[in-house]
C-alpha positions as CSV (number, residue, x, y, z in Angstrom):
1,M,56.9,54.5,-7.3
2,L,56.7,53.8,-11.0
3,K,59.4,51.7,-12.6
4,K,60.7,52.4,-16.1
5,K,59.7,49.7,-18.5
6,Q,62.6,47.5,-19.7
7,N,62.8,46.9,-23.4
8,T,62.4,43.2,-24.4
9,N,65.5,41.8,-26.1
10,Y,64.7,39.6,-29.1
11,D,68.2,39.8,-30.6
12,R,69.7,36.9,-28.6
13,M,67.7,33.9,-30.0
14,N,68.6,30.3,-29.3
15,T,66.2,28.6,-31.7
16,L,65.3,29.6,-35.3
17,I,62.7,27.9,-37.4
18,G,63.4,29.2,-41.0
19,R,60.9,30.5,-43.5
20,D,61.0,27.3,-45.6
21,V,60.4,25.0,-42.6
22,V,57.0,23.5,-41.9
23,I,56.5,21.6,-38.6
24,E,53.1,19.9,-38.0
25,G,51.8,18.4,-34.8
26,G,53.3,18.0,-31.3
27,S,54.4,20.8,-29.1
28,L,57.4,23.1,-28.9
29,T,58.9,23.7,-25.5
30,S,61.8,26.1,-24.8
31,T,63.4,27.9,-21.9
32,E,65.1,30.4,-24.2
33,T,64.3,32.8,-27.0
34,V,62.7,31.3,-30.1
35,R,62.1,32.9,-33.5
36,I,59.7,31.4,-36.0
37,D,59.8,32.5,-39.7
38,G,58.3,29.3,-41.0
39,T,55.0,27.4,-40.3
40,Y,54.4,25.7,-37.0
41,I,51.2,23.8,-36.3
42,G,50.9,22.8,-32.7
43,Q,51.2,24.1,-29.2
44,I,54.1,26.4,-28.1
45,S,55.3,26.9,-24.5
46,C,58.3,29.2,-24.1
47,Q,59.7,30.4,-20.8
48,G,61.7,33.0,-22.6
49,N,60.7,35.3,-25.5
50,L,58.9,34.3,-28.7
51,L,59.3,36.2,-31.9
52,I,57.1,35.4,-34.9
53,G,58.7,36.9,-38.1
54,E,56.7,38.4,-41.0
55,T,56.7,35.1,-42.8
56,G,55.8,33.1,-39.7
57,L,52.5,31.3,-39.4
58,I,51.4,29.6,-36.2
59,K,48.3,27.5,-35.9
60,G,47.9,26.6,-32.2
61,D,48.0,28.1,-28.7
62,I,51.0,29.9,-27.4
63,I,52.3,30.5,-23.9
64,A,55.5,32.6,-23.4
65,Q,57.0,35.3,-21.2
66,N,57.1,37.9,-24.0
67,I,55.6,37.6,-27.5
68,L,56.4,39.8,-30.5
69,V,54.1,39.0,-33.5
70,N,55.0,40.2,-37.0
71,G,53.4,37.3,-38.9
72,K,50.1,35.3,-38.5
73,I,48.7,33.4,-35.5
74,E,45.5,31.4,-35.5
75,G,45.2,30.4,-31.8
76,N,45.2,31.8,-28.3
77,I,48.1,33.8,-27.0
78,S,49.1,34.0,-23.3
79,A,52.1,36.1,-22.1
80,S,53.2,36.5,-18.5
81,E,54.7,39.8,-19.4
82,E,54.2,41.4,-22.8
83,V,52.4,40.8,-26.1
84,H,53.4,43.2,-29.0
85,L,51.4,43.1,-32.2
86,A,53.4,44.7,-34.9
87,T,52.1,46.5,-38.0
88,T,52.4,43.4,-40.3
89,C,50.7,40.9,-38.0
90,E,47.4,39.2,-38.1
91,V,46.1,37.4,-35.0
92,I,42.9,35.4,-34.8
93,G,42.3,34.2,-31.2
94,D,42.2,35.4,-27.6
95,I,45.1,37.2,-25.9
96,S,46.0,37.4,-22.2
97,Y,48.9,39.6,-21.1
98,A,50.4,41.8,-18.4
99,N,51.3,44.5,-21.0
100,F,49.8,44.9,-24.4
101,I,51.2,46.9,-27.4
102,V,49.4,47.2,-30.7
103,D,51.1,49.0,-33.6
104,E,49.0,50.9,-36.2
105,G,47.9,48.5,-38.9
106,A,48.0,45.3,-36.8
107,K,45.1,43.0,-37.4
108,F,43.5,41.3,-34.4
109,T,40.2,39.4,-34.1
110,G,39.5,38.0,-30.6
111,N,39.2,39.0,-27.0
112,C,41.8,40.6,-24.6
113,K,42.3,39.9,-20.9
114,T,44.8,41.6,-18.6
115,V,46.8,39.4,-16.2
116,M,47.7,41.4,-13.1
117,N,50.3,39.2,-11.5
118,H,53.4,39.6,-13.7
119,S,55.4,36.8,-12.0
120,S,52.9,34.0,-12.2
121,Q,52.7,31.3,-14.8
122,V,50.1,32.2,-17.3
123,T,47.8,29.6,-18.7
124,I,45.3,29.7,-21.5
125,D,41.7,29.5,-20.4
126,K,39.6,26.7,-21.9
127,P,36.3,28.0,-23.3
128,K,33.5,27.8,-20.8
129,P,30.4,25.8,-21.7
130,Q,27.5,28.0,-22.8
131,A,24.5,28.0,-20.5
132,Q,21.4,26.6,-22.2
133,L,18.2,28.5,-21.5
134,T,14.9,26.7,-21.7
135,A,11.6,28.5,-21.5
136,K,8.9,26.9,-19.4
137,K,5.3,27.3,-20.6
138,D,2.8,28.5,-18.2
139,D,-0.4,26.4,-18.2
140,K,-3.1,29.0,-18.0
141,N,-5.8,26.4,-17.7
142,K,-4.4,25.1,-14.4
143,K,-6.1,26.5,-11.2
């Protein structure tokens, strides 16, 4: 049986970082809804919803339940439920999600990965080391 998708509510926010605010370094942790209209440089972990406004700029990795991006993100995004890239957004980084919405005009450079288990805690994958290949010369003079 298919369930009807619930709309994510970003209206009830508990934390607002205004457009003239710049926060550098450290990490932001919240259990509630957060809206960022300013600049945040660092890691973000939000058990609730995260809304990046049109003037918002994030440089760092993000983990949240639901993420709506209207601004710019330079970093990896991981959502246990939904990532929504709005028309005005620009994302440079990898995205993992259970549900993914991309509006016409949204800019995204990176890789996508679906997370099947909606209820599990989502973590951002660290890049895997690249395998190095070495060619072995055949010694044709050996018998």
